[in-house]
Steps between C-alpha positions, in 0.01 A plus 500: 500500500689829555223656710456207720868468575523867596202456725675203654799718592748402233661724237443343166759724334778317686371146420673256261171428337403857422573541123443762239305406188608709206194412294251599761724785633448409862639306791333177631557200727618189319411250776229252383269455798276198527131551581544453879791742520328755290179478714698544818696787357193692376306453820792631703538166691878525451701762673785514245568350164639146544695534175674824570877492448723799524668582162849618534630612159852536638518140631730380210718795555548419862619154406761646261658716767 
């Protein structure tokens, strides 16, 4: 899903669902797409990832301040 998301104009590296797998030693998207969503995504019918959410690792720190 990474390539399709970048093609759609999103930065996967800043997404909440972009995780590192230590066993495979790579990053991947953890969103489970249904068949319709995957088809739209692969065909380029969507302009951006509908599941993209910005990941702010300092969000909890902001709440403590």
